A tleap script that builds the chain and sets N, CA, C and O, in Angstrom:
source leaprc.protein.ff14SB
mol = sequence {
  NMET ASN GLU TYR ARG ASP ALA LEU LEU THR
  PHE SER ILE GLY PRO VAL HIE THR PHE ILE
  ALA GLN ALA ARG ARG VAL ALA ASP LEU TRP
  ALA GLY SER THR LEU LEU SER HIE LEU ILE
  LYS SER ALA VAL ASN ALA LEU ARG ASP CYS
  GLU GLY GLU MET VAL PHE PRO PHE VAL GLY
  ARG ASN VAL PRO ILE PRO ASP GLY LEU PRO
  ASN ARG PHE VAL CYS ARG VAL ARG ALA THR
  LYS ALA SER GLU LEU ALA ALA THR MET ALA
  ASP ALA VAL ARG ALA GLU TRP GLU GLU GLN
  VAL SER GLN ALA ILE ARG VAL LEU GLU SER
  HIE GLY ILE ALA PRO CASP
}
set mol.1.N position { 102.177 123.454 126.365 }
set mol.1.CA position { 102.390 122.235 125.491 }
set mol.1.C position { 101.906 122.403 124.202 }
set mol.1.O position { 100.793 122.908 124.053 }
set mol.2.N position { 102.561 122.063 123.262 }
set mol.2.CA position { 102.176 122.163 121.802 }
set mol.2.C position { 101.227 121.009 121.584 }
set mol.2.O position { 101.555 119.853 121.852 }
set mol.3.N position { 100.083 121.327 121.111 }
set mol.3.CA position { 99.247 120.129 120.950 }
set mol.3.C position { 99.521 119.379 119.589 }
set mol.3.O position { 99.034 118.258 119.444 }
set mol.4.N position { 100.134 119.837 118.777 }
set mol.4.CA position { 100.600 119.298 117.360 }
set mol.4.C position { 101.891 118.585 117.577 }
set mol.4.O position { 102.492 118.300 116.541 }
set mol.5.N position { 102.417 118.254 118.647 }
set mol.5.CA position { 103.716 117.667 118.845 }
set mol.5.C position { 103.456 116.139 118.612 }
set mol.5.O position { 102.440 115.669 119.124 }
set mol.6.N position { 104.249 115.355 117.913 }
set mol.6.CA position { 104.232 114.151 117.607 }
set mol.6.C position { 104.751 113.240 118.501 }
set mol.6.O position { 105.646 113.582 119.274 }
set mol.7.N position { 104.311 112.145 118.492 }
set mol.7.CA position { 104.654 110.986 119.288 }
set mol.7.C position { 105.012 109.541 118.386 }
set mol.7.O position { 104.540 109.321 117.271 }
set mol.8.N position { 105.700 108.859 118.928 }
set mol.8.CA position { 106.111 107.410 118.376 }
set mol.8.C position { 105.210 106.401 119.178 }
set mol.8.O position { 105.328 106.370 120.403 }
set mol.9.N position { 104.327 105.585 118.549 }
set mol.9.CA position { 103.565 104.562 119.217 }
set mol.9.C position { 103.834 103.284 118.514 }
set mol.9.O position { 103.857 103.057 117.304 }
set mol.10.N position { 104.045 102.444 119.594 }
set mol.10.CA position { 104.318 101.106 119.152 }
set mol.10.C position { 103.224 100.390 119.431 }
set mol.10.O position { 102.739 100.423 120.562 }
set mol.11.N position { 102.630 99.565 118.323 }
set mol.11.CA position { 101.647 98.667 118.455 }
set mol.11.C position { 101.952 97.190 118.210 }
set mol.11.O position { 102.729 96.899 117.301 }
set mol.12.N position { 101.423 96.290 118.922 }
set mol.12.CA position { 101.809 94.951 118.701 }
set mol.12.C position { 100.640 94.074 119.163 }
set mol.12.O position { 99.888 94.325 120.105 }
set mol.13.N position { 100.601 92.949 118.311 }
set mol.13.CA position { 99.804 91.835 118.776 }
set mol.13.C position { 100.485 90.660 119.298 }
set mol.13.O position { 101.547 90.324 118.774 }
set mol.14.N position { 100.013 90.014 120.239 }
set mol.14.CA position { 100.760 89.104 120.762 }
set mol.14.C position { 99.845 88.034 121.603 }
set mol.14.O position { 98.679 88.347 121.843 }
set mol.15.N position { 100.327 86.857 122.023 }
set mol.15.CA position { 101.637 86.500 122.067 }
set mol.15.C position { 102.051 85.688 120.860 }
set mol.15.O position { 101.378 84.729 120.485 }
set mol.16.N position { 102.957 86.002 120.362 }
set mol.16.CA position { 103.550 85.348 119.164 }
set mol.16.C position { 104.192 83.951 119.682 }
set mol.16.O position { 103.975 82.890 119.096 }
set mol.17.N position { 104.758 84.025 120.488 }
set mol.17.CA position { 105.468 82.617 121.021 }
set mol.17.C position { 104.422 81.628 121.206 }
set mol.17.O position { 104.633 80.445 120.938 }
set mol.18.N position { 103.262 82.058 121.666 }
set mol.18.CA position { 102.238 80.795 121.925 }
set mol.18.C position { 101.894 80.400 120.484 }
set mol.18.O position { 101.944 79.188 120.273 }
set mol.19.N position { 101.563 81.167 119.471 }
set mol.19.CA position { 101.313 80.620 118.187 }
set mol.19.C position { 102.451 79.805 117.736 }
set mol.19.O position { 102.220 78.838 117.010 }
set mol.20.N position { 103.490 80.051 118.038 }
set mol.20.CA position { 104.769 79.228 117.555 }
set mol.20.C position { 104.941 78.109 118.361 }
set mol.20.O position { 105.268 77.076 117.777 }
set mol.21.N position { 104.789 78.070 119.640 }
set mol.21.CA position { 104.807 76.846 120.543 }
set mol.21.C position { 103.666 75.892 120.209 }
set mol.21.O position { 103.848 74.717 120.527 }
set mol.22.N position { 102.660 76.176 119.689 }
set mol.22.CA position { 101.501 75.370 119.642 }
set mol.22.C position { 101.402 74.832 118.149 }
set mol.22.O position { 100.526 74.044 117.791 }
set mol.23.N position { 102.357 75.323 117.345 }
set mol.23.CA position { 102.350 74.827 116.003 }
set mol.23.C position { 102.890 73.431 115.934 }
set mol.23.O position { 103.961 73.130 116.460 }
set mol.24.N position { 102.170 72.618 115.307 }
set mol.24.CA position { 102.629 71.132 115.125 }
set mol.24.C position { 103.177 70.728 113.856 }
set mol.24.O position { 103.783 69.673 113.666 }
set mol.25.N position { 102.923 71.668 112.947 }
set mol.25.CA position { 103.448 71.549 111.347 }
set mol.25.C position { 103.950 72.896 110.966 }
set mol.25.O position { 103.627 73.920 111.567 }
set mol.26.N position { 104.792 72.854 109.893 }
set mol.26.CA position { 104.887 74.103 109.175 }
set mol.26.C position { 103.611 74.867 108.744 }
set mol.26.O position { 103.499 76.092 108.791 }
set mol.27.N position { 102.850 74.171 108.402 }
set mol.27.CA position { 101.384 74.681 107.851 }
set mol.27.C position { 100.815 75.472 108.957 }
set mol.27.O position { 100.304 76.568 108.729 }
set mol.28.N position { 100.881 74.955 110.193 }
set mol.28.CA position { 100.288 75.672 111.489 }
set mol.28.C position { 101.066 76.800 111.668 }
set mol.28.O position { 100.434 77.851 111.775 }
set mol.29.N position { 102.393 76.865 111.734 }
set mol.29.CA position { 103.142 78.052 111.832 }
set mol.29.C position { 102.757 79.210 110.841 }
set mol.29.O position { 102.445 80.345 111.202 }
set mol.30.N position { 102.826 78.741 109.460 }
set mol.30.CA position { 102.502 79.628 108.487 }
set mol.30.C position { 101.071 80.202 108.589 }
set mol.30.O position { 100.895 81.367 108.235 }
set mol.31.N position { 99.974 79.421 109.077 }
set mol.31.CA position { 98.862 79.889 109.167 }
set mol.31.C position { 98.521 80.887 110.476 }
set mol.31.O position { 97.713 81.814 110.436 }
set mol.32.N position { 99.232 80.533 111.520 }
set mol.32.CA position { 99.365 81.448 112.692 }
set mol.32.C position { 99.960 82.901 112.165 }
set mol.32.O position { 99.380 83.961 112.402 }
set mol.33.N position { 101.094 82.817 111.479 }
set mol.33.CA position { 101.777 83.851 111.080 }
set mol.33.C position { 100.987 84.793 110.076 }
set mol.33.O position { 101.101 86.018 110.042 }
set mol.34.N position { 100.128 83.986 109.224 }
set mol.34.CA position { 99.352 84.831 108.172 }
set mol.34.C position { 98.276 85.394 109.055 }
set mol.34.O position { 97.974 86.531 108.693 }
set mol.35.N position { 97.712 85.040 109.923 }
set mol.35.CA position { 96.680 85.565 110.717 }
set mol.35.C position { 96.951 86.685 111.451 }
set mol.35.O position { 96.190 87.652 111.422 }
set mol.36.N position { 98.163 86.660 112.245 }
set mol.36.CA position { 98.694 87.765 112.821 }
set mol.36.C position { 99.031 88.976 111.892 }
set mol.36.O position { 98.838 90.129 112.277 }
set mol.37.N position { 99.590 88.657 110.537 }
set mol.37.CA position { 99.692 89.654 109.613 }
set mol.37.C position { 98.478 90.277 109.166 }
set mol.37.O position { 98.407 91.491 108.971 }
set mol.38.N position { 97.526 89.486 108.999 }
set mol.38.CA position { 96.085 89.995 108.462 }
set mol.38.C position { 95.508 90.869 109.589 }
set mol.38.O position { 94.696 91.747 109.297 }
set mol.39.N position { 95.840 90.695 110.707 }
set mol.39.CA position { 95.178 91.414 112.178 }
set mol.39.C position { 96.008 92.878 112.106 }
set mol.39.O position { 95.586 94.016 112.312 }
set mol.40.N position { 97.035 92.519 111.821 }
set mol.40.CA position { 98.119 93.896 111.946 }
set mol.40.C position { 97.666 94.945 110.846 }
set mol.40.O position { 97.732 96.162 111.018 }
set mol.41.N position { 97.171 94.291 109.629 }
set mol.41.CA position { 96.696 95.004 108.608 }
set mol.41.C position { 95.509 95.973 109.037 }
set mol.41.O position { 95.377 97.146 108.686 }
set mol.42.N position { 94.751 95.306 109.793 }
set mol.42.CA position { 93.604 96.023 110.453 }
set mol.42.C position { 94.195 97.134 111.265 }
set mol.42.O position { 93.551 98.170 111.095 }
set mol.43.N position { 94.937 97.235 111.871 }
set mol.43.CA position { 95.515 98.295 112.893 }
set mol.43.C position { 96.123 99.234 111.824 }
set mol.43.O position { 95.933 100.430 112.044 }
set mol.44.N position { 96.768 98.941 110.788 }
set mol.44.CA position { 97.385 99.938 109.982 }
set mol.44.C position { 96.370 100.688 109.074 }
set mol.44.O position { 96.515 101.846 108.683 }
set mol.45.N position { 95.451 99.970 108.827 }
set mol.45.CA position { 94.131 100.486 108.247 }
set mol.45.C position { 93.506 101.764 109.200 }
set mol.45.O position { 93.206 102.917 108.891 }
set mol.46.N position { 93.460 101.153 110.278 }
set mol.46.CA position { 92.901 102.302 111.342 }
set mol.46.C position { 93.834 103.370 111.490 }
set mol.46.O position { 93.372 104.510 111.552 }
set mol.47.N position { 95.021 103.206 111.554 }
set mol.47.CA position { 96.095 104.388 111.594 }
set mol.47.C position { 95.909 105.194 110.582 }
set mol.47.O position { 95.711 106.384 110.828 }
set mol.48.N position { 95.929 104.749 109.282 }
set mol.48.CA position { 95.586 105.658 108.072 }
set mol.48.C position { 94.582 106.273 107.981 }
set mol.48.O position { 94.579 107.317 107.330 }
set mol.49.N position { 93.290 105.748 108.686 }
set mol.49.CA position { 92.159 106.466 108.609 }
set mol.49.C position { 92.252 107.756 109.639 }
set mol.49.O position { 91.440 108.680 109.591 }
set mol.50.N position { 93.186 107.705 110.438 }
set mol.50.CA position { 93.358 108.693 111.604 }
set mol.50.C position { 94.445 109.647 111.501 }
set mol.50.O position { 94.788 110.375 112.432 }
set mol.51.N position { 95.053 109.631 110.193 }
set mol.51.CA position { 96.285 110.471 109.951 }
set mol.51.C position { 97.383 110.061 110.616 }
set mol.51.O position { 98.209 110.936 110.877 }
set mol.52.N position { 97.617 108.898 110.976 }
set mol.52.CA position { 98.970 108.409 111.585 }
set mol.52.C position { 99.906 108.034 110.414 }
set mol.52.O position { 99.383 107.955 109.302 }
set mol.53.N position { 101.094 107.820 110.521 }
set mol.53.CA position { 101.873 107.092 109.543 }
set mol.53.C position { 102.928 106.032 110.077 }
set mol.53.O position { 103.476 106.144 111.173 }
set mol.54.N position { 103.142 105.054 109.242 }
set mol.54.CA position { 104.000 104.037 109.754 }
set mol.54.C position { 105.517 104.535 109.627 }
set mol.54.O position { 105.884 105.201 108.659 }
set mol.55.N position { 106.314 104.191 110.600 }
set mol.55.CA position { 107.671 104.520 110.651 }
set mol.55.C position { 108.593 103.227 110.430 }
set mol.55.O position { 109.512 103.171 109.614 }
set mol.56.N position { 108.198 102.211 111.282 }
set mol.56.CA position { 108.863 100.901 111.124 }
set mol.56.C position { 108.107 99.806 111.217 }
set mol.56.O position { 107.700 99.514 112.341 }
set mol.57.N position { 107.806 99.100 110.278 }
set mol.57.CA position { 108.387 99.109 109.125 }
set mol.57.C position { 107.779 100.102 108.388 }
set mol.57.O position { 106.636 100.432 108.704 }
set mol.58.N position { 108.471 100.775 107.232 }
set mol.58.CA position { 107.952 101.880 106.699 }
set mol.58.C position { 107.014 101.448 105.616 }
set mol.58.O position { 107.413 100.602 104.817 }
set mol.59.N position { 105.702 101.987 105.498 }
set mol.59.CA position { 104.705 101.664 104.562 }
set mol.59.C position { 104.147 103.044 104.144 }
set mol.59.O position { 103.349 103.643 104.865 }
set mol.60.N position { 104.567 103.518 103.005 }
set mol.60.CA position { 104.076 104.707 102.522 }
set mol.60.C position { 102.513 104.759 102.619 }
set mol.60.O position { 101.882 103.714 102.457 }
set mol.61.N position { 101.878 105.918 102.874 }
set mol.61.CA position { 100.615 106.269 103.027 }
set mol.61.C position { 99.777 105.961 101.852 }
set mol.61.O position { 98.614 105.623 102.068 }
set mol.62.N position { 100.227 106.035 100.584 }
set mol.62.CA position { 99.491 105.992 99.313 }
set mol.62.C position { 99.885 104.547 98.552 }
set mol.62.O position { 99.600 104.378 97.367 }
set mol.63.N position { 100.548 103.554 99.325 }
set mol.63.CA position { 100.800 102.464 98.596 }
set mol.63.C position { 100.057 101.266 99.293 }
set mol.63.O position { 99.767 101.455 100.474 }
set mol.64.N position { 99.747 100.195 98.795 }
set mol.64.CA position { 98.868 99.128 99.212 }
set mol.64.C position { 99.816 98.705 100.469 }
set mol.64.O position { 101.039 98.841 100.435 }
set mol.65.N position { 99.050 98.135 101.664 }
set mol.65.CA position { 99.645 97.434 102.680 }
set mol.65.C position { 100.295 95.989 102.258 }
set mol.65.O position { 99.580 95.074 101.850 }
set mol.66.N position { 101.446 95.891 102.368 }
set mol.66.CA position { 101.939 94.646 102.003 }
set mol.66.C position { 101.380 93.466 102.914 }
set mol.66.O position { 100.921 93.652 104.041 }
set mol.67.N position { 101.464 92.382 102.363 }
set mol.67.CA position { 101.378 91.071 103.219 }
set mol.67.C position { 102.675 90.707 103.843 }
set mol.67.O position { 103.746 91.136 103.415 }
set mol.68.N position { 102.551 89.809 104.991 }
set mol.68.CA position { 103.705 89.708 105.641 }
set mol.68.C position { 104.235 90.600 106.852 }
set mol.68.O position { 105.265 90.346 107.476 }
set mol.69.N position { 103.414 91.647 107.091 }
set mol.69.CA position { 103.836 92.418 108.072 }
set mol.69.C position { 104.208 91.589 109.488 }
set mol.69.O position { 103.620 90.562 109.826 }
set mol.70.N position { 105.246 92.195 110.219 }
set mol.70.CA position { 105.465 91.810 111.606 }
set mol.70.C position { 104.242 92.168 112.443 }
set mol.70.O position { 103.417 93.042 112.174 }
set mol.71.N position { 104.257 91.165 113.752 }
set mol.71.CA position { 103.260 91.537 114.519 }
set mol.71.C position { 103.461 92.820 115.290 }
set mol.71.O position { 102.643 93.102 116.165 }
set mol.72.N position { 104.409 93.564 115.058 }
set mol.72.CA position { 104.666 94.770 115.863 }
set mol.72.C position { 105.170 95.894 114.793 }
set mol.72.O position { 105.998 95.646 113.916 }
set mol.73.N position { 104.609 97.051 114.970 }
set mol.73.CA position { 104.930 98.238 114.273 }
set mol.73.C position { 105.036 99.493 115.073 }
set mol.73.O position { 104.429 99.645 116.134 }
set mol.74.N position { 106.004 100.597 114.416 }
set mol.74.CA position { 106.016 101.726 115.220 }
set mol.74.C position { 105.482 102.829 114.235 }
set mol.74.O position { 105.808 102.779 113.049 }
set mol.75.N position { 104.630 103.866 114.733 }
set mol.75.CA position { 103.959 104.750 114.064 }
set mol.75.C position { 104.218 106.249 114.679 }
set mol.75.O position { 104.426 106.465 115.873 }
set mol.76.N position { 104.167 107.279 113.614 }
set mol.76.CA position { 104.092 108.598 114.029 }
set mol.76.C position { 102.549 109.103 114.157 }
set mol.76.O position { 101.792 109.042 113.188 }
set mol.77.N position { 102.164 109.575 115.350 }
set mol.77.CA position { 101.011 110.061 115.542 }
set mol.77.C position { 100.919 111.573 116.343 }
set mol.77.O position { 102.014 111.958 116.753 }
set mol.78.N position { 100.015 112.286 116.561 }
set mol.78.CA position { 99.769 113.368 117.237 }
set mol.78.C position { 99.856 112.934 118.704 }
set mol.78.O position { 99.081 112.049 119.065 }
set mol.79.N position { 100.656 113.423 119.530 }
set mol.79.CA position { 100.954 113.064 120.982 }
set mol.79.C position { 99.400 113.240 121.597 }
set mol.79.O position { 99.027 112.420 122.436 }
set mol.80.N position { 98.707 114.069 121.268 }
set mol.80.CA position { 97.352 114.377 122.019 }
set mol.80.C position { 96.403 113.082 121.646 }
set mol.80.O position { 95.475 112.798 122.404 }
set mol.81.N position { 96.607 112.462 120.703 }
set mol.81.CA position { 95.751 111.375 119.958 }
set mol.81.C position { 96.280 110.289 120.241 }
set mol.81.O position { 95.565 109.336 119.932 }
set mol.82.N position { 97.432 109.972 120.795 }
set mol.82.CA position { 98.076 108.784 120.914 }
set mol.82.C position { 97.121 107.450 121.430 }
set mol.82.O position { 96.754 106.472 120.779 }
set mol.83.N position { 96.862 107.818 122.897 }
set mol.83.CA position { 95.873 106.912 123.444 }
set mol.83.C position { 94.587 106.445 122.645 }
set mol.83.O position { 94.224 105.279 122.485 }
set mol.84.N position { 93.985 107.574 122.184 }
set mol.84.CA position { 92.811 107.292 121.466 }
set mol.84.C position { 93.237 106.318 120.158 }
set mol.84.O position { 92.755 105.204 119.957 }
set mol.85.N position { 94.030 106.839 119.494 }
set mol.85.CA position { 94.456 105.959 118.395 }
set mol.85.C position { 94.810 104.557 118.582 }
set mol.85.O position { 94.503 103.675 117.779 }
set mol.86.N position { 95.466 104.370 119.666 }
set mol.86.CA position { 95.848 103.070 120.121 }
set mol.86.C position { 94.851 102.299 120.458 }
set mol.86.O position { 94.957 101.116 120.135 }
set mol.87.N position { 93.642 102.729 121.176 }
set mol.87.CA position { 92.378 102.025 121.297 }
set mol.87.C position { 91.631 101.779 119.977 }
set mol.87.O position { 91.002 100.737 119.796 }
set mol.88.N position { 91.707 102.731 119.081 }
set mol.88.CA position { 91.108 102.590 117.796 }
set mol.88.C position { 91.643 101.547 116.967 }
set mol.88.O position { 90.981 100.911 116.147 }
set mol.89.N position { 92.754 101.409 117.186 }
set mol.89.CA position { 93.679 100.213 116.273 }
set mol.89.C position { 93.348 98.982 117.007 }
set mol.89.O position { 93.025 98.005 116.331 }
set mol.90.N position { 93.385 98.866 118.481 }
set mol.90.CA position { 92.991 97.652 119.240 }
set mol.90.C position { 91.536 97.194 118.845 }
set mol.90.O position { 91.255 96.017 118.618 }
set mol.91.N position { 90.720 98.144 118.790 }
set mol.91.CA position { 89.292 97.752 118.288 }
set mol.91.C position { 89.284 97.193 116.920 }
set mol.91.O position { 88.773 96.097 116.690 }
set mol.92.N position { 89.799 97.870 116.070 }
set mol.92.CA position { 89.925 97.431 114.689 }
set mol.92.C position { 90.372 95.979 114.635 }
set mol.92.O position { 89.799 95.177 113.898 }
set mol.93.N position { 91.400 95.634 115.418 }
set mol.93.CA position { 92.166 94.114 115.385 }
set mol.93.C position { 90.825 93.243 116.166 }
set mol.93.O position { 90.446 92.199 115.633 }
set mol.94.N position { 90.296 93.626 117.160 }
set mol.94.CA position { 89.278 92.775 117.756 }
set mol.94.C position { 88.151 92.600 116.831 }
set mol.94.O position { 87.623 91.488 116.815 }
set mol.95.N position { 87.684 93.550 116.033 }
set mol.95.CA position { 86.749 93.339 115.164 }
set mol.95.C position { 87.031 92.363 114.042 }
set mol.95.O position { 86.248 91.524 113.598 }
set mol.96.N position { 88.181 92.588 113.682 }
set mol.96.CA position { 88.696 91.687 112.498 }
set mol.96.C position { 88.809 90.149 113.027 }
set mol.96.O position { 88.525 89.121 112.412 }
set mol.97.N position { 89.295 90.297 114.317 }
set mol.97.CA position { 89.581 88.838 114.856 }
set mol.97.C position { 88.163 88.093 114.922 }
set mol.97.O position { 88.075 86.916 114.573 }
set mol.98.N position { 86.956 88.886 115.425 }
set mol.98.CA position { 85.797 88.454 115.476 }
set mol.98.C position { 85.225 87.890 114.239 }
set mol.98.O position { 84.540 86.867 114.244 }
set mol.99.N position { 85.570 88.703 112.965 }
set mol.99.CA position { 84.927 88.517 111.723 }
set mol.99.C position { 85.700 87.062 111.297 }
set mol.99.O position { 85.022 86.099 110.941 }
set mol.100.N position { 87.131 86.998 111.366 }
set mol.100.CA position { 87.765 85.860 111.137 }
set mol.100.C position { 87.178 84.577 111.838 }
set mol.100.O position { 87.218 83.530 111.192 }
set mol.101.N position { 86.627 84.566 113.124 }
set mol.101.CA position { 85.947 83.394 113.813 }
set mol.101.C position { 84.769 83.295 113.355 }
set mol.101.O position { 84.368 82.131 113.342 }
set mol.102.N position { 83.943 84.169 112.914 }
set mol.102.CA position { 82.587 84.015 112.412 }
set mol.102.C position { 82.694 83.293 111.102 }
set mol.102.O position { 81.880 82.407 110.841 }
set mol.103.N position { 83.675 83.626 110.238 }
set mol.103.CA position { 83.805 82.981 108.951 }
set mol.103.C position { 84.373 81.502 109.214 }
set mol.103.O position { 84.000 80.586 108.482 }
set mol.104.N position { 85.248 81.281 110.230 }
set mol.104.CA position { 85.512 79.821 110.270 }
set mol.104.C position { 84.349 79.108 111.000 }
set mol.104.O position { 84.174 77.896 110.874 }
set mol.105.N position { 83.716 79.735 111.613 }
set mol.105.CA position { 82.368 78.876 111.934 }
set mol.105.C position { 81.450 78.549 111.090 }
set mol.105.O position { 80.839 77.480 111.118 }
set mol.106.N position { 81.263 79.586 110.154 }
set mol.106.CA position { 80.424 79.284 109.104 }
set mol.106.C position { 80.811 78.223 108.149 }
set mol.106.O position { 79.956 77.474 107.677 }
set mol.107.N position { 82.118 78.124 107.832 }
set mol.107.CA position { 82.789 77.064 107.016 }
set mol.107.C position { 82.560 75.939 107.866 }
set mol.107.O position { 82.014 75.009 107.272 }
set mol.108.N position { 82.796 75.744 109.016 }
set mol.108.CA position { 82.549 74.365 109.758 }
set mol.108.C position { 81.195 73.919 109.743 }
set mol.108.O position { 80.947 72.729 109.551 }
set mol.109.N position { 80.259 74.796 109.934 }
set mol.109.CA position { 78.757 74.605 109.945 }
set mol.109.C position { 78.400 74.249 108.415 }
set mol.109.O position { 77.464 73.466 108.257 }
set mol.110.N position { 78.879 74.615 107.579 }
set mol.110.CA position { 78.614 74.221 106.249 }
set mol.110.C position { 79.027 72.824 105.735 }
set mol.110.O position { 78.574 72.263 104.737 }
set mol.111.N position { 80.004 72.340 106.625 }
set mol.111.CA position { 80.385 70.837 106.579 }
set mol.111.C position { 79.878 70.087 107.555 }
set mol.111.O position { 80.431 69.027 107.850 }
set mol.112.N position { 78.699 70.537 108.235 }
set mol.112.CA position { 78.196 69.723 109.080 }
set mol.112.C position { 78.829 69.610 110.607 }
set mol.112.O position { 78.438 68.735 111.380 }
set mol.113.N position { 79.664 70.408 110.905 }
set mol.113.CA position { 80.357 70.478 112.084 }
set mol.113.C position { 79.855 71.517 112.817 }
set mol.113.O position { 79.863 72.656 112.351 }
set mol.114.N position { 79.310 71.214 114.175 }
set mol.114.CA position { 79.044 72.319 115.016 }
set mol.114.C position { 80.054 72.464 116.022 }
set mol.114.O position { 80.349 71.567 116.811 }
set mol.115.N position { 80.662 73.767 115.985 }
set mol.115.CA position { 81.566 74.258 116.904 }
set mol.115.C position { 81.087 74.312 118.316 }
set mol.115.O position { 79.910 74.613 118.514 }
set mol.116.N position { 81.896 74.044 119.337 }
set mol.116.CA position { 81.192 74.169 120.679 }
set mol.116.C position { 81.247 75.617 121.188 }
set mol.116.O position { 80.728 75.913 122.264 }
savepdb mol mol.pdb
quit
């Protein structure tokens, strides 16, 4: 087997339907979509660090990652590294999620609100 063979890897964050179903206002829907897009950027950054490339939606390697990415993308990676890269991208998303949660808690605490 050729160790340099490429693979297509689909990466997604979900469940998107839960975010949509829980939205009470357009602002809630916007916030959930923005958060998911921001988290996907973390996965794309991890992909770029590991020499993968975006296929759909296409985002060139040397251009800034745009806002408004969907919650799912397809990338080309080395087949032998696909599982490892998927785990790396998932870890990057989890770390960014934890950072966003920590920032939200700090904002609440600065206003005298103690989250449970």
